[in-house]
N, C-alpha and C positions, 0 to 999 in steps of 0.2 A: 222172448228174452232179447235184450239188447247187449252189445258188447262194445266196450270202449276201444279207441284206437290203440291203447297201449297193449291190449291183448293180441292184436294182430300185427302191429308194426314192430314191436321190440324183437330184436333178433332171436333172443332165446325162446320167444313164445310164438313167433309167427307160424311155424309149421304145425304146432299143436293146436292152433285155434279152432280147427275144423271140428275137433272133438268137443270143444266148449259150445260150438254152435249147433252141433248135430241134434241136441235135444230140443231145438226150437222147430216150429213149423216152417214151411217154405211156401212161397207164392210164386208160382212160375208163369203166371199170366203176363200178358203185355198190355200196355195202354192204361194202366191203373195208376200211374204216377202223375206227377205235376211238373210243369216246366214252362217253356216259352210258347208263345203264339206267333212267333216270327215267320217270315216267308222262307221259301226254299224247301229242301227235302226234310222228311220226318226222321229224326234220329232218336234212338233209345239209349239212354245212359244209365248204367247200373252202378250202385254203391251197396257195400254191405251195410247192415243196420247198426250205425254208431250208437253208443250209449250216452255220448256227451250232448247235453241239452243244447239245441240250437243249430246243430250241424246239418240236420235234414233241411231245415228252413234256409240255411245258408246256400246249400248246393242247388236248391230249387231257385233261389234268387239269382245265382250265377247263370243258370240255364235260361231263366226268363229274360235276362239282359241281352242274350245273344240274338242278333236279327238276321243272321245268314241261313239259319235252319230252324225247324220246329223241334226243340229238344224236350223230350219227355224223360224225367227222372224216375227211376225205379229204386225204391228203398227196400232192400231185400233181407228179411230175416232167414234163419236157418243156416245150413252149412253152405255159406256163400261160395267158397272155393270149389266145392263139389258141384254146385249148381252151375257155376260159370263154366267149369270144364266141360260139363255136359252140353251146355247151351252153345258153346263154340263149335260143336259138331253139327248144329242144326241151322236152318234158315230163320228160326224164330228167336234167336239170341239177341244180345245187345249189339249196337253198332260201336259204342264206346263203353268200356268197362274199367272199373277200379280193380287193380290186382297186381300180381307179380307173375308175368308169363313164365311158365316152366320151360325147361329145355325141350320136353316132348311137344309142347304147344308151338314153340319156335320152329323146331326142326320139322314138325308136321305141317307147317304152313297155315296154322290157325290164327296167327296174329300178323299185323301189317308192320313192315319196317317203318320206323318213325325217325330214322337218322336225320333226314333233312330239316325236321322241325326245329332242331336245336343248333343248326349251323350258326356260328357266330357267338353263341352263348354256352356252348358245351362246357367250357372251362369254368363257367360260373356255377355249375351244378356240383354238389359235393361228390367227389369221385368214388367215395366208398359205397354210396347208395346208387350211383349210376352203374357201377360195375356189374351187379347181379342182373341188370336189365340189358346187358350188352353181350352179344354173341358173335364171334368172328368179325369184330369191329363195327357191327350194326346195332342200333338202339331199338329195342322192342317195347319199351315202356318209358314214360316220362315221370320221374319221381315227383310225388305231390308234397310230401311233408316227411320230416325225420323224427323218429323217436330214438332214444338212446338210453343206455343203462350206465349207472356209475355207483360209487361207494359213498354213502353218506356217513358222517361220523359226528358224535356229540362232543363239541369243544370242551365243555366243562368237565366231562368225564375223563377225557384224555389229559386235560391239564391237572386234575386232581391226582391222577396216577403218574404224573410226570412222563407222559408218553407223547412223542411227536407223531404227527400224522404219518402213517407208514408210506414209504416210497418203494419198498421192495416187498416181494412175497414173504421172505423170511421175516421182515419187520412186521408184516401183517399177522403172521402166525404168532409171533411173540406178543404183539400188542393184544391180540384177541385173548390169549391166555392170561395176560396181566390184568386185563379189564373184567375178567370173569369173576363173579362172586356168587353168593347164595341167591342174591336178588336179581342180578343182571348177568346175561351172557355177553361175551365179547363181540360176537359177530353173528349176523343172520344172513344166510345165503339162499334161504328157502327151506321148506319143511323136509325136502329130500336131502339136505345137506349141501346143495349147490350144483348138482349135476344138470338139472334142468335149466336153471337160470343162467349159469355161467356158459354152458355150452363150450365152444372153442376159445373162449376169451383167455384162459390160462396159457393155451398154446401160443397165441399171438403175443402175449406178454413175455413169453420165453424166446421170442424171435422166430417162431415157427408159423405155420399156416395150415388151414384145413386142406386146401388143394393148391398146388403150385400153378403158376402161370402156364406151364406146359401141360397141365392136366394130370399131374401125378399126386400121390399122397404127400401132403406137406408136413407130416409129423413123424416120419420114419426116422427118428433121431433120438439118442439117449436123453436129450434134454427134455423131451415130452414126458418120459417116465419120471424123471426127477421132479419136474414141476407138479405133475398130478399127485405124486406121492406126498407133496407138502400139503395138499388138500386133505389127505387122510390124517395128517398130524392135527389139523384143526378139529377133526371129529374125535380122534383118539384122546386129545387134551380136554375134551368136554367143553371146548370154547364156543361151540356152535349152538345157537338157539334152534331147537327142533320142536315141532308140534305147536307152533304159534297159532293163535286163533284165525289169522289171515296169512296168506302166503306172501312171497317176496314182492309181488307187484304192488302190494298195499303197504303204506308206511306206518301202519298202526302199531306194529311191534316196536318200532323205533320211537314213535311218539309217546307210547306208554311206558317207556323206560325199561322195556324188557331186554333191550340190547343196546350196546354202546355204538355199534356200527351196523349198517345194513346195506346190502346190495339191492337197489331198486332202480327206478327210472326217473327221468326228467319230469314225467307227468306228476310225480309226487311232490315236486319242489314248492308249488304255491301253498299246499296244505302244511308242509313242514315249516315253511317260512311263517305262515300265520300263527302256528302253535308254538314254535320255538324261537321265533325272532332271529337273533344273530348267533344263537347257541348251536350252530351246526356248520359243517363245511363239507365239501364234496371233493372226491378224488377219482382219477381213472383207476382201473385195476392195476396194482403195482407190478412193476417189471420184475422178472426173474432172470438171473444170470446175465447173459449178454443181450437180453431182449429190451423191450421198451414198454412204458405204461400204455394201456389200451382200453378202449371202450367199444362195445358192439353197438351197431346202429342198424336200423331197418326202415324200410319205406315202401308203402304201396305206390303204385304208379298208375297213370292213365294209359290204357292201351286200346287198340282198335281191332275188332274182329275181322278176319279175312273173308268171312261170310257176309259182311255187311253189303248192302246193295248201293251204299253211298260212301265208299271208303274215302274219297277225296274230301267230301264234306265233313266226314267224321274226323279226319286228320286236321282239317282247318279249324274245327271246333276245339280239339285238343290243344292246338297251338295258341288259339285265342285265349283259352283259360289257363293252361298250365305252363305256357312259356311266355306269352306277352302279358297276361293278366296279373301283374305283380301285386296290385292292391288286394285282389281276391285271394292270392296265394298267401299273403301275410295274414289276412283275415282268417282263412281256413286253419292256419297253423296255431294262431294265438288267441283267437276269440271264443274258442269252444274247446277248452282243455289247454295244455301247455306243451307246445311242440316246436320244432325248429323248421323254418322254411328250407326247402331243398336247395334253393339258390343261395350261394354263399354271400352275395351282395345283400340279399334281403335279410338274411340273418344278422348281418352287421348293422343294417338300418333299424331293425326292430328295437323300439324303445324298452320293451319288456326284457330284452336279452343283453342289454348293455352293461349291467352292474351285478356285482356279487356272484352268487353261485350260478346264476343263469349264464352270466358271461363266461364263467369257468367252463360250464357245460358246452357252450359253443366252441370254445378253444379246444376242449378235449375232442369234440366231434371233428373239428378242422384238422388237428394235428395228430391224433392218435386213434382214429376210428378204423373199424373193419366191418364188413357185412358178410354174411354167409354167401359163398360163391354160388353161381348158377349151377355148377357141376356137383354141388353138395346136396345130394338127393335125400329123400326121407329114409331110404334104406341105409345109406351111410350114416346119417344122423342118429338113427335108432341104435345101430351097432356101436357107435362111439359113446353115445350117452348111457347106454346100458353098462358099458365097461367102466366108465367114470363113476357111475353109481356104486359098482362093486368095489372100485378102488377106495372111494370115500368111506362108504359105510361098512364094508366087509373087510377092509384091509387087504383086498386081493393084490397080488403082485402087479405093479404098473407095467413092468416089462412084459410079463406074460399076457396080460389083458391087451396091451397095445399091439403086440405081435399078431394076435388074432384080429384085431380091428384093422390093422394095416392090410392084412390079406383080403378081408371082406370089402374094404373100401377100394382097394386096388382093382378087385374084380368088378365092382360096381362102376368104377370110372372107365374101365375097358369097355364095359357094356354100353354105357351111354355115349361113348365117343366112337363107336364103330361106324 
């Protein structure tokens, strides 16, 4: 089974990707990839198995062009994150690997400090995707490419209903209700009603956050309950499309006219543009109260194993490809799917991102983005997402649910920061 970048890089789906991958077989052998025949030490570079055609050939081509080491690319199916975590504890793992180093891996000394690789260009990396790869001021992974989520809306349907594109959460709730008819639902946030796809997005739109800079719970605030309660209004009003043939990451419900608005990702834009022409627009998630519009972003990065026998050579290769190799970075982002380069300057240069909805997406990512913080562990995410699901679908008390989540997340943050 192959999995596209959107399933691993989008903030709302990144942590859950392991479940999607676990049904696939895995190949844990070494030396079966392809890459360069250059001089110097032999390096193993791992990628998860992308579903986007041409990506494997591209990364093999990048490796083949490097002449300071013999780089062999491994294209790995199966539960990639689990495979990598296990391999980092052995001497048979990769030298360079694609991933998002976890707090445990960083604190356990399993990955190499890469801070020096981006000296002079750090400010050119989108800060939202660099932050989860930063711990105590040091950089542990170099972002490769950005995926982001946003709200698509059908211009003609909104115009027919005399509705302006919503800029606040209240306007979104009202618009979704007004756009709902027997044939069309106003909004699609996913078949679960939005808990999985949205994640912490509504909190950031309300001016809150998942984890504060000081490592505390960032949503222990009455505004969190008010905002999440409005998501239940969407469900109670029967404005949400549920049970669509494909979930939120696929734009088919939007394209088939099942919904007037859909939350999905930048990856869907070329298909939407091809089928709808100019009859659509894109928005960030609308602000609530004193907050601001927001979009979630995610990015795998290139990291170096601390068990590598050639750490300096591995770091040099990462710098060559993911810091200095700007042409390859643009190629990786835009030639095999539709994504945003992690470097701000490259996103501005890319022809495909200069106009229309694509340019809007880049602006949202530059001005309104957040990524799940490094301290936001799977335990915290599960507790929060389960509570949001109960709020949306069951009408559970937002105050009561969040009090429980705050206690659980606070304990988890204390645990990981001991």
